[in-house]
N, C-alpha and C positions, 0 to 999 in steps of 0.2 A: 171403445166397449172393451171390457177386461176380458172376456171370452175370445174376442178376435185379437187383442195383444197376445194372448197366451198361445194361441195359434201361431201367430207370426214367430214369435220368440222361440217356439217349440223347432219349428222348420228352421230358423237360424242356427240354433244348437246342433239340430242334424247336419247341416251343411258344413259348419266348423268341425263337427265329430269326424265325419267321412273324409273331409279335405285333410286332417293329421292321420288318417289312417286306422282310427280306433273303431272296435265294434263296440255296440252298446253296453256287452258286459265290462269290456275295458274301462269305457269312460265311467260306469256306474262303480266300480273298483275305486277308482280315483277319486269320484267324488263322495264317497261314502255313502251310497245309497243302493238300492237292490236294481238289477237290470229291467225290472217290471216299471219301476219310478222314473227312469231314463226314458222308456217308452212312452210314459203317461206324459212326461214334459214334452217330447218330441212331437207328441200327437195333440197338444194344448189340453191336455185333461188335467194338469197339474200345474199349479203355479210355483216358480222358485223362489226360494227364500234369498234374503240379502245375502245371507253367507254363501249359498249354492251359488248364485250370481258371481260374487266375487272368486269363487274355487273355479266356475267355469272361466272365467278371463285369465285364470294364472295357468290353466291345462292347454286353453287355446292360443295362450302368449298374445292376447289383445287387451285392449284397454275396455273398460266397461260401455263407453261412448260408442265403440266400433260394435261392440257384441249386441248392445239396444239400439242401433239405430235399425230399424228393421224395412226402412223405404228403399235400402240400398242392396244391391245383388254382391256376392262374393265370388271374385275371379282371383285367379293366382297370373299376374302378368310381369312380364320384363321389361324393366325401364328402357327408354331410347334417349337419344339425345334430344330429341324435340319434347317441349313442353305440352302434356295432354290438354286438349281444350277443355273448358269448365263448363260442364252441363250438370244441370240438376238431377238428371237420373244416371249419371255416369256411375258404372259399379265401382264398389270398395276394393281397392288394389292393395294386395301383399305383394310388394314389388322385391325384385333383385336388382342392384345398383349396375348402371351398364358398364364400370369398369369391370364387374366380375363376370360378367357375359362376355366381353371382349375377352378376358385371359382365359374363361372357360374354353370357349371356341378354339383358340389357338394351343392351348395343351391338348385339347383332344385332337385336332389336326394334327400334333406332333407326335402324338401316342400312336394315332393311327398310321403314319407315315413309318415309326420305327417300328411297330410290331403288328399293325392293322392286317397285314397279309397272313399271319402266321395261321394256320389251320384251326386252332384252340381258341383263338382270340375273337369271341363274339361279344354280345351286349352284356351279359354278365361279368365275364372277365374284365370288360373296361370299366363297369361299376366300380368291382374292386379295386384295379390299378388306380383309377381316381381318388378312391377313399385313402389308400395309402400315400399316394402322393399329396394328399391335403395334410392328413394327420402327421405322416413324418416330418413334414416341412413343420407345421406347429409345433411338434415337439422339439425339434433341433433350434428354432429360432421364436418361438412364442410369437408368431405372426401367421396371416393367412396367406396362402398361396392363391388358390381359386377361390376358398372360401363356400363351397357349396354345404347344403345341408343335406346330411344323409340320415337317410330312416332306417331303424332296425327290423327287416323283415326276415323271412324264412331263408331265402337265398343268400344273406349277407347284406351289407350296409349297401343302400341303395340311393344315389343322388335325385332331391327331388326336383331339382331343376333340368335333369336330361332332357326329358321328352320335348318341354318347351325349347330349349337351345336348338336341340336338333331339328325341331320341326322348322326352326326359323334358317338352319344350315342345307336342308336337303335341296338337290338340286344346283345349288351353287357352290357351297363349300364341300359337301360331302354327298355320298349316295349309299342308301340302305337295299343292302341283299339278303334273300331268305336264302339260306343253305342248310346243309346238315352237317354234323361232326359226329362220324361214325353212324348210329341210326338216330340221333337226336337231333329235330329242328333247331336252326341256330341263326339268329339274326347279327348280320355283321355290317360294318360301315367303312366305306372306302374314302379317302379323300380325294378331293377334286381339283384342289390347289395346295399351294406350299403352304405352311405355317409361319404366321410373323413372328418370329422370335425376338423380336426388337422389344417387346414387351416384358420379356423375362429376364431376369437376372441371371448373373452366371451361376450363383447358390440357388435359384430355382430351377434353373436346367440340371444341375449336378444332382438334385434331389430327385427330380422326375427320371432322369437316367439311371440313378441306384435303383429304383422301384422297378424301373422296365427290366433292367439286369437281373434282378432279384426274383422277378415273379412272372414275367410275361411267359414263362413256359408252362405255366400251370394252367391245367383245363378249369372248366368252369366247377365241377367239382371238388377239385383241389384248393382251387383260390378261395371257393365261400368256405370249406373247413377250415382254411387257415385263419381266415377273418373271424371266423367264430370263437377263435380261443384267444384274441386281441381284447385287452381289459376295456376299452371303450365300448365295445361289442357287448361283453360280458357284464358289463355294469348299467346297460341300458335295457328298459323295458321294451318289450315287443310294440311295434308301430311307433315309437316315440324317436324324436330326433337325437343321435349321439351327440354327446357334448364332448368338444375339442378338449377341453380341459383334463378328461380322463386318460389323455396321453401320458401324463407326468407320473402315471401309477402302473405304465407298463412293464411287464416281466423282461428280463434282460434279453429274452429270444426276440421280443419284439422292437426292444428300445433302440433308436438309432441315435441318442445322444450320450455324451459321455458326462457322467454327472459326477466331478471332481469334488474338490473339497469347498472350493469357492461358491457353488452351486447350493451345496447342502446347507452353508451358513446363513 
């Protein structure tokens, strides 16, 4: 029945919107409609046109068969080495490659080992250190190091995968501690094992160490403010994923690559 279909599609649109961190107004602006229209779509009170459906797929970065597969739930999961069992009601999965998960864990443990005990290094500072590690490496070598996805929010770049991966690591690889930095509450992470550096190359280690040397003494407010002047951040809309390609337009203050004549040609 069409009404039932509209309700299910509306719920799905709402789920995708919330997953990528957009408000109804932000989705309306990108879709070219009013916020009331988005509300009507999500409540199943209004059909979407073919053009709107195509635009929604671009905004959510999914294909139409995923958006319109109304019988499956949406979850964000991390790939494991084991293949998932095939079940009819298996949730739709937006997955992160196991290789990236493994590297994320070891880089995070190395960062914690090197600077995690500093009183200023809480969760917010960790987010920014990981961001600059990833984006500095991409600028220098046009390859991804961790390859995490960073969302633009009020406090600066935030890795989408962080909570899921740290949830896997708690109690085994690291421990979470609630503390205070001056009068402000702070969430800290302390390593429980040595990082496995065999999966990191010499040039990856060099970029990580460079970022830590340069930025790990900044507190949350300082490093957030610093990240807000980086071109990738400046050119991204609130709530959107920051594009790695934007590093090639960095100002000299932030650039870590020497653009000689060969690069420019």
